C-alpha positions as CSV (number, residue, x, y, z in Angstrom):
1,M,19.5,-12.0,37.3
2,H,21.9,-15.1,36.5
3,S,21.8,-14.8,33.1
4,V,21.7,-10.7,32.9
5,G,24.5,-11.0,35.2
6,I,26.6,-13.1,32.9
7,F,25.5,-10.9,30.1
8,S,27.2,-8.1,32.2
9,V,30.5,-9.3,31.7
10,V,31.0,-9.7,28.5
11,L,29.9,-6.0,27.6
12,Y,32.6,-6.0,25.3
13,V,36.7,-6.5,25.1
14,K,38.2,-3.5,26.1
15,E,36.1,-4.0,29.3
16,C,37.9,-6.9,30.3
17,E,40.1,-5.2,32.9
18,L,36.9,-4.4,35.0
19,F,35.9,-8.2,35.9
20,E,40.1,-9.4,36.1
21,R,40.5,-6.4,38.4
22,D,38.4,-8.1,40.6
23,A,40.2,-11.7,39.9
24,G,43.6,-9.8,40.8
25,H,44.7,-11.2,37.3
26,I,47.4,-8.1,36.4
27,G,47.6,-4.5,37.0
28,W,45.7,-1.9,35.2
29,Q,48.3,-0.4,33.0
30,E,49.1,-4.3,31.9
31,R,45.3,-4.6,31.5
32,Q,44.9,-1.5,29.1
33,A,48.3,-2.5,26.6
34,C,46.9,-5.9,26.2
35,K,42.9,-5.4,26.3
36,R,42.4,-6.4,22.6
37,K,44.7,-9.6,22.8
38,E,43.3,-12.9,22.7
39,S,44.8,-14.4,26.0
40,T,43.2,-11.3,27.7
41,I,39.7,-12.8,26.6
42,A,40.2,-15.9,27.2
43,R,41.4,-15.3,31.1
44,C,38.7,-13.0,31.8
45,L,36.3,-15.6,30.2
46,G,38.1,-18.3,32.3
47,S,37.8,-16.7,35.4
48,F,34.0,-16.7,35.7
49,R,34.3,-21.0,34.5
50,W,31.9,-20.7,32.2
51,G,33.7,-23.5,30.3
52,F,33.8,-21.8,26.6
53,S,36.1,-24.4,24.8
54,R,36.8,-21.4,22.1
55,C,37.5,-17.6,21.9
56,E,37.8,-15.5,18.5
57,P,38.3,-12.1,19.2
58,F,37.8,-9.9,15.8
59,E,38.8,-6.3,14.9
60,V,37.7,-4.7,11.4
61,A,38.6,-0.8,11.1
62,D,36.7,0.5,14.2
63,T,34.6,-2.2,15.0
64,Q,35.5,-4.8,17.8
65,G,34.4,-7.5,19.8
66,F,34.3,-11.5,20.3
67,V,32.7,-14.6,19.8
68,A,33.3,-17.3,22.4
69,W,31.9,-21.0,22.6
70,D,31.1,-23.8,23.5
71,S,29.0,-27.0,22.6
72,K,25.7,-25.6,23.1
73,V,26.0,-21.4,23.5
74,L,28.2,-19.2,21.1
75,V,28.2,-15.8,22.6
76,I,28.8,-12.7,20.2
77,S,29.7,-9.5,22.2
78,F,30.5,-5.6,20.5
79,R,32.8,-3.5,22.2
80,G,30.9,0.1,22.8
81,T,32.3,3.5,21.9
82,E,35.8,4.0,22.4
83,C,37.2,6.4,19.5
84,L,36.5,8.8,17.5
85,A,36.0,7.1,14.4
86,D,33.3,5.3,16.9
87,W,31.9,9.0,17.6
88,L,31.5,9.7,14.0
89,S,29.3,6.4,14.0
90,D,27.5,7.6,17.0
91,L,26.7,10.6,15.4
92,D,25.9,10.0,11.7
93,V,21.7,9.8,12.0
94,W,21.2,9.4,8.2
95,P,18.3,6.7,7.4
96,E,20.0,4.0,5.9
97,V,17.2,2.1,3.4
98,R,17.3,-1.5,3.9
99,P,14.9,-4.5,2.7
100,Y,14.5,-5.3,6.6
101,G,13.5,-1.5,6.9
102,V,15.2,1.9,7.8
103,V,18.2,1.9,10.1
104,H,20.7,4.5,11.2
105,Q,23.6,5.1,8.9
106,G,26.6,5.3,10.8
107,F,25.6,1.9,12.9
108,F,24.7,0.2,9.7
109,K,28.1,1.1,8.7
110,A,29.9,-0.2,11.7
111,F,28.5,-3.6,11.7
112,S,28.8,-4.0,8.0
113,V,32.7,-3.7,7.7
114,A,32.4,-6.7,10.3
115,Q,30.0,-8.9,9.4
116,S,32.1,-10.7,6.6
117,V,34.3,-12.1,9.4
118,L,31.7,-12.4,12.0
119,V,29.9,-15.2,9.5
120,S,33.1,-16.8,8.7
121,I,33.8,-17.1,12.7
122,L,30.5,-18.7,12.9
123,N,31.2,-21.0,10.2
124,A,34.8,-22.2,12.0
125,A,32.4,-22.5,15.4
126,G,30.8,-25.8,14.1
127,P,27.5,-27.5,14.3
128,S,24.3,-24.9,13.9
129,N,22.5,-26.0,16.9
130,K,24.4,-23.7,19.6
131,K,22.0,-20.6,21.3
132,V,23.4,-17.5,20.4
133,W,23.4,-15.1,22.5
134,I,24.4,-11.5,21.4
135,T,24.9,-8.8,23.8
136,G,26.7,-5.2,23.9
137,H,27.2,-2.0,25.7
138,S,26.8,1.5,24.0
139,L,27.4,1.6,20.6
140,G,27.8,-2.4,21.0
141,G,24.4,-2.7,21.8
142,A,23.7,-0.9,18.6
143,L,25.7,-3.4,16.6
144,G,24.1,-6.6,18.2
145,T,20.9,-5.3,17.4
146,L,21.7,-5.3,14.1
147,A,23.8,-8.6,14.2
148,A,20.8,-10.4,15.2
149,C,18.7,-9.2,12.1
150,R,21.4,-9.5,10.0
151,L,23.4,-12.8,10.6
152,T,20.2,-15.2,10.5
153,Q,20.0,-14.0,6.8
154,L,23.7,-14.2,6.1
155,E,24.4,-17.7,7.9
156,P,20.4,-18.6,8.2
157,R,21.7,-22.3,10.3
158,Q,22.0,-19.9,13.2
159,S,19.3,-19.5,15.4
160,V,19.4,-16.0,17.7
161,A,18.0,-17.2,21.3
162,M,18.7,-13.9,23.4
163,V,19.9,-10.3,23.0
164,Y,21.2,-8.3,25.9
165,T,21.8,-4.6,25.4
166,F,23.1,-2.3,28.2
167,G,22.5,1.6,27.8
168,A,21.9,1.2,24.1
169,P,20.8,3.7,21.6
170,R,17.9,3.8,19.1
171,V,18.9,1.8,16.2
172,G,16.1,2.0,13.4
173,R,12.7,3.7,12.0
174,A,9.1,2.4,12.4
175,D,9.5,-0.3,9.6
176,F,12.4,-1.9,10.8
177,V,11.2,-1.8,14.5
178,A,8.1,-3.7,13.7
179,G,10.2,-6.6,12.3
180,Y,12.9,-6.6,14.5
181,N,10.2,-7.2,17.5
182,A,8.2,-9.7,15.5
183,A,11.1,-11.9,15.2
184,F,13.0,-10.9,18.1
185,G,11.4,-8.8,20.5
186,S,10.3,-11.1,23.1
187,T,13.9,-12.4,23.9
188,T,15.7,-8.7,23.2
189,Y,16.1,-7.5,26.9
190,R,17.5,-3.8,26.6
191,L,18.6,-2.5,30.2
192,V,18.9,1.6,31.2
193,H,21.0,2.4,34.2
194,G,19.7,5.5,35.8
195,R,19.8,8.8,33.3
196,D,22.0,7.2,30.9
197,V,22.1,9.6,28.0
198,V,22.8,7.6,25.2
199,A,19.9,5.9,25.8
200,T,17.6,8.7,24.4
201,V,19.5,9.5,21.3
202,P,18.8,9.5,18.6
203,P,15.5,10.9,19.7
204,S,12.3,9.6,18.8
205,E,11.4,13.3,16.9
206,L,13.4,12.0,14.4
207,G,11.7,8.6,13.6
208,F,14.0,6.0,15.5
209,H,12.7,3.7,17.9
210,H,13.7,1.1,20.6
211,V,13.3,-2.1,20.2
212,G,13.0,-5.4,22.9
213,R,11.7,-5.5,26.6
214,F,12.4,-2.7,28.4
215,L,14.2,-2.6,31.8
216,S,15.4,0.0,34.1
217,C,16.9,0.8,37.6
218,E,17.6,4.6,39.2
219,S,21.1,5.3,39.4
220,G,23.5,3.3,41.7
221,A,20.5,0.6,42.4
222,K,20.3,-2.9,41.1
223,F,18.2,-4.3,37.8
224,N,15.3,-6.3,39.3
225,L,14.0,-8.9,36.6
226,S,10.1,-8.6,38.2
227,Q,10.5,-5.1,36.5
228,L,11.0,-5.8,33.2
229,L,8.0,-4.9,31.0
230,A,6.0,-7.9,29.2
231,A,5.7,-6.2,25.9
232,S,8.5,-5.1,23.7
233,D,7.0,-1.3,22.5
234,S,8.3,0.6,24.9
235,D,10.2,3.5,23.3
236,E,11.7,4.4,26.8
237,P,13.6,6.7,27.9
238,S,11.6,9.2,26.1
239,S,12.8,12.5,25.5
240,G,9.4,14.0,26.4
241,S,6.1,14.9,24.0
242,N,8.1,17.6,22.5
243,F,12.1,18.0,21.6
244,F,13.1,20.7,22.7
245,I,11.4,20.0,26.7
246,G,13.5,16.7,26.3
247,V,16.8,19.0,25.3
248,A,16.5,20.6,28.6
249,G,15.9,17.3,30.5
250,R,19.1,15.9,29.4
251,L,20.6,19.2,30.0
252,R,19.3,19.4,33.7
253,N,21.0,15.8,34.3
254,L,24.7,17.3,33.2
255,F,24.4,18.6,36.7
256,G,22.9,16.8,40.2
257,N,23.8,14.4,42.1
258,L,26.7,12.0,41.4
259,S,26.8,9.2,39.4
260,P,28.2,6.6,42.2
261,T,31.1,3.8,41.3
262,A,31.9,0.7,42.8
263,R,35.5,1.4,41.1
264,V,37.6,2.4,44.0
265,D,41.0,3.0,41.5
266,A,41.8,6.6,40.7
267,I,39.9,6.5,37.2
268,G,36.8,5.3,38.9
269,R,36.8,8.0,41.7
270,L,37.3,10.7,38.8
271,S,34.4,9.2,36.6
272,Q,32.1,10.4,39.7
273,L,32.9,13.9,38.5
274,L,31.1,13.5,34.7
275,A,27.5,14.5,34.4
276,P,25.3,11.8,36.1
277,S,23.6,11.3,32.6
278,I,27.2,10.3,31.3
279,G,28.2,8.6,34.2
280,D,25.1,6.7,34.7
281,H,26.4,4.8,30.9
282,L,29.7,4.1,32.0
283,P,30.1,-0.2,31.7
284,D,31.3,-0.1,35.6
285,R,27.7,1.5,36.5
286,Y,26.2,-1.4,34.3
287,F,28.3,-4.2,35.8
288,T,27.4,-3.1,39.5
289,A,23.7,-2.8,38.7
290,L,24.1,-6.7,37.4
291,T,26.2,-7.5,40.7
292,P,23.3,-9.2,42.6
């Protein structure tokens, strides 16, 4: 689980404060104020002594993340849903027909605005013999999935080694999924914590399906690598065989046991008041589930 744990730390730019809180670098308010600054990201990465020689954040419209690399590894991390524009991207489920398959229009637009910047950063990263790891939480996971597909076309010198997504929604329809899984399915790890509602949308009844190998855990539990599915054909968590039954199930998850958190600050305590299906989606829940 060590590699998976690394990717929990680089979920996306706005979550650097989660890890700096434990490292005791700066206060909560200051972390919030500088969460998009390169120094914050670099400090977050440096606190775990990964040895990255360079870190380049990017922000184009409402698509944000960073690229970090050393002589052997390059990590691309996408930030998840944060603002109204991100939510509009999430809700824009109109199908976008592309040469590599039919994908979610909102996710495609969010990635497209940043792809030229990403290619420029990859060019600046130097030799193409680095292993490329891509990660993201929530919307960031959807963008990471598209990045794996698109960057190998836009920058064929780069080879994607692994993709890790956390609480990611479905990205494309059957033709996209088939092509993606043929190329990256065996090395795409799709993690879902508890009753995370985001991983159930868009519903499969609209033709969208998940990619990669599925690994889940119960709410408040730890991910167990021995439970990782060998095949990349799982569409779990499912909305059920009937769309309306699935909706009813998601509504039931708005109530019930609280979503546990390891955070002891006021925001952490308040987050336990959220519906369990929303609380289980929060990045700190994934961080805790990935921590040995």
